[in-house]
N, C-alpha and C positions, 0 to 999 in steps of 0.2 A: 960235724956229723954226730958227735956225742951229745951236743945240746938238742939236736933234732930227735935223736933216739930217746933221750930222757923225756922230752915233751910228749912223744908218742906213747911212752910207757905210763906217763902220768895222766893221759887223756881219759882212760876209763875211770880213774879215781875221781877226777874233776866231774865227770858226767854223773857218776853215782851220787857224789856229794850234792851236786846241784839239784838233782831230782828229789833226793831225800829232804834237803833243806827247804825246797819249794813246797813239798807236801806238808811238812810241819808248819810252815807259815800259813798255808791255806787252811789247815785244821784250826790253827789259832784264831785266824780272822773269822772263820765260820762260827766258832764258839763265842767270839766277842760280839758278832752281829746278833746271835741268838740272845745274848745277855742284854744288849741294848733294846732289842725287840720286846723282851719280857718285861723290862722296866717300864717301857712306854705303855704296854698293854695294862700292866698293873696300875699305873698312874691314871690311865684312862678309866678303868673300872672304878677306882676310888673317887674320881671326879663325878662319874655317873651315879655312884651311890649317894654322894652328897646332894645331887640334884633330886633324888627320889625316883621311884619307878615310873615308867611311862605306860599308861594303860593302852592295851592293844585289843581291838575288837575284830580285826581281821589282819591277814598277812599280805594284803595287796598294796600296803603303804610302803613308803621308803623307810626301810629299817637299817640302822647302822650296826655294824659289828660291835659286839661287846656292850650293847645298851642294856640297862637294867629295866626290865619290862614286867608288866603284871597282866595276866590273862584270867578269864573265868570260863571254864568249860567242863565238859563231861569227862570224867576219868575212866578210860577204857582199860580197867584193871585186868580183864580177861585176855587182853592182847599184850600183856607185859612180856618183854624179852630181856635176857640177861647176857651181858657181854663179859667175856672171860679171856684170860685170867687178869684180874685187876688187883692192885695191892693198896693197902692203907696202913701206914705205920708198921710195916713188916708182916701184916696179915694178908693172906690171899683170899680173894672173894670175887664178887661180881659188881658190875654197875647195872642197876635196874632202870630200864627205859620203858616208858609207857606213852602211848599216843593219847593226846588230849583233843577232844572235839570242840572246836570254837566255832559256833554257828555251823556252817557247812564245810569247814576246813579242818584238817588234822595236822597237828604238830607233835613232834617227838620230844619228850621231856626226860632228861636224865635226873631221876629222883634221888640218886645217891649210891653210895657203896653199901653192900650187904654181904654177909657171910653165907647166906643161904638163898636158894632160889625159892622164894615164898611169894605168894600172891594172896590178896585179901578177897573176901567174899562179901558182896554188897547185896542187901535184900531189894534194893531199888537203885535207880540211876543216881550216881554220886556227882554232884556239881561242886566244884571247889575253885578257890582262888589260888593261882600259882604265880609266884614271884621268882624271877631268876635272871641269869645272864644269857642273852640270846646271841648266837653266832651263826654265820653262814654254814650250812652243812659241809663238814670237811670232806675233801677228796681223799680216797684211800691212797696210802703210800705204797710204793713199789714192793717193799719187803714185807708187807703185812700178809697174814694168812688169809686164805679164802674161807668164807663162811660155809658151814654145812647146813644149808637151808632145810633139807629134808629131816635132818637130825635135830633141828632147832638148837644148833650150837653156833655161837656168834663170836667172832674174833675182830671183825673189822666194821667200822661205820660206813656202810655202803647203802646209800639211799634207795637204789633200785631193788637191791636184795630185800631190804626190810619192807618196802612198800608191797613187793610181790608176795612176801610171806604173810603179811597182815591183811592183804587184799584190800588195802585202802591207799589212796593217793596222798602222800605226805608232802607238806610244803617244804621247800629247801632250807629249813632252819632247824637248829637244835637249841633247846633251852636247858641250862643247868640250874636246877632249882636251888634257891638259897634260903627258903623259908620253911623247909620241911621239918616238922616237929616230931616225926616218928622216932621211937627208940631203936628201931631195927635198921634205920637208914642214916648214913652220914653224908652230908652234902659234899659234893666234889666240884672242882673247877675244870675248865677246859685244859687239855694236855699242854698247850703252849704256855700255861701259867703254872707249870709244875715247879716244885721246889729244888730242882736240879740247879747246882751252882755252876752256870756256864762260865762265869768269870774265872773260877779256879781252874776249869779245864783249859780255858784260853791261856792262862799264865803257864800252865804245865806244858802245853804244846810249844809256846814261845821259848821257855827255858830249855826244852829238849833241842830246839833249833840252835840256841846259843851254845849249848854243850857240844852238839855235833860240830859246830863251827870251830870251837877250840880244839877238839880232837883232830879235825882235819888239818888245822894249821900246824899242830905238833907233829902230825904224821908227815906232812910235806916238808917241814924243816928237817926232820930226821932223815928223810929220804934224800934231800939235797946234800947232806953232809956225808952220805955214804960214798 
């Protein structure tokens, strides 16, 4: 009877430990997978950079994610929008996004990080060559803030919202410019190529799981000797 009673008393402890241990392992595996995915994508971009940019004349072709492309089109500076808050080396600012008209299609280009919401004024239509990393337009995440379309305040990359606000139909791609020579803009990369060290996070979660295991073993040993 005493053994059964001890087992029943220990059951909640086993349950709490098992759930906590499993959560820590899942968090570690999640960060480890993000680390491997980032390494793969960085290597893919480096490979594509070595190949040189692929010239695009329309977006009806088969376009691979993270290709290095080159387009020529009209810069619609008057339709620039600014995503916030974005950071670069500790400074808080914006990502400046501008639609580019390529023949009869429109694509959104992230021209880079800026500290101010500034737009240029052209005396005539500006046609320019844009070189950058093209990705499929990202789907908004569950926890991201909703855009204030009426107030022209943007937090989330939402294709429908942006198309509606600009009153143009955007193709489902986003280009991160890599050849911008402006002093006021700093080129940026897609979010999943951020400099966050996912491997360190993974090691941290796994170490917490190991520490939790040792604590649980010591706790159970102490309890059995009481």
